[in-house]
C-alpha positions, 0 to 999 in steps of 0.5 A: 264165350258161346258165339265163340264155340259155336264159331268154331266148327264153321271155321272148321268147315272152311279151312277143310273146304280149303283144304279140299280145293287145294287138293282138287285143283293140283289134280285136275290141273294135273290132268288139264291144266285148261280146267276151268275154276268152276270145273275145278269147284265142281270137282271140291264139291263145292258151289263156286260160290264158295270157292271163290271166296278162298279164291277171288280169281284164278290168280289168287288159287295159283298162288296158293298151290306154289305157296303150298308146293314152295313148304312142302319141297322146304320141309323135305329138303330138311330132310332129303340134304345129307352133305356127310354122305356119299354124293351118289347114296346122298343122290339117291335119298334126295329123289327118294325123298322128293318123290312124295312131293313130286305131284307138286313139282310136277305141277309147278313146271307145267303152269309156270309159263302162263300161270305161275311165271317162270321166274317165279316157279324157278325161284321156289325150284331153286334150292332143290335144283341148287341141292341135286346140280352140288351132289352130281358136282361132287359126285363128278369130282369123286369119279362116282358119276359120268362127267359127259355133261355138266352138273348143272345141264346133267342136274336140267336132264335128270329132273325132265326124266323125273317129270315124265316118270312122274306122268307115267304113275299118273296115267297109270303106265308106271309104279313106283314108290320112288325106288324105280326113279332113285335107280335110274337117276343114277345109272343117269348119272352113271353109277352101273346099274347093280351099284345104284339099286344096291344103294338105293336098296340100302337108303329105301331100309334106311328111310323106314327103319328111321320112319319107324323109330320115329312112329315107336317113339312113343311121341307121334309128333314126327313131323311129317316130313319124316313120315313124307322122307320114310314112307313109299311115295304117292304122286 
């Protein structure tokens, strides 16, 4: 019993180190895809041996980042998909909900070519991409979105815009909690700007009300994705 109790702080410390290394790796790789493991260890405040104890090499670290991103995206999709909503509102809700994990999305795309592989990244992002394409298809059929581009092509274009806006936020050139990007997405899909702002404002208010309801329920045990979906995004 004493031995088990003594080991618990060590396990907590190990978990803390691992989480800190992953968080630092996301940040540093977002700034410089060529950052070394030694530089990540130093930025994490751990020695090289500690990093390699958790991740034996670059491939292991990137696979852990990929799995973390996959889990985060799956969590957001549980609350971001609204098939019963009008297409313009469903798209605004999706964009606003996924914004808090946009840094992971951006990182996956940055690492796709040489570190994780295009197929691995495509598999992780497929559910999100498929959902946006489905919303765009529905919106084009309903007349809410323009039909100048096929849904899948328009989806790819919107994704590129989102990544560019995330980059601007990370350089400090743009401040956004996901609201401005949601408006820009609707406008790019063919929704008039005034209408886009009205839809997004309503989505943001609904998300805030939902978050307040979870917080005020007394359980204090709302899921992380519920909290992320209802709060301003942090990239």
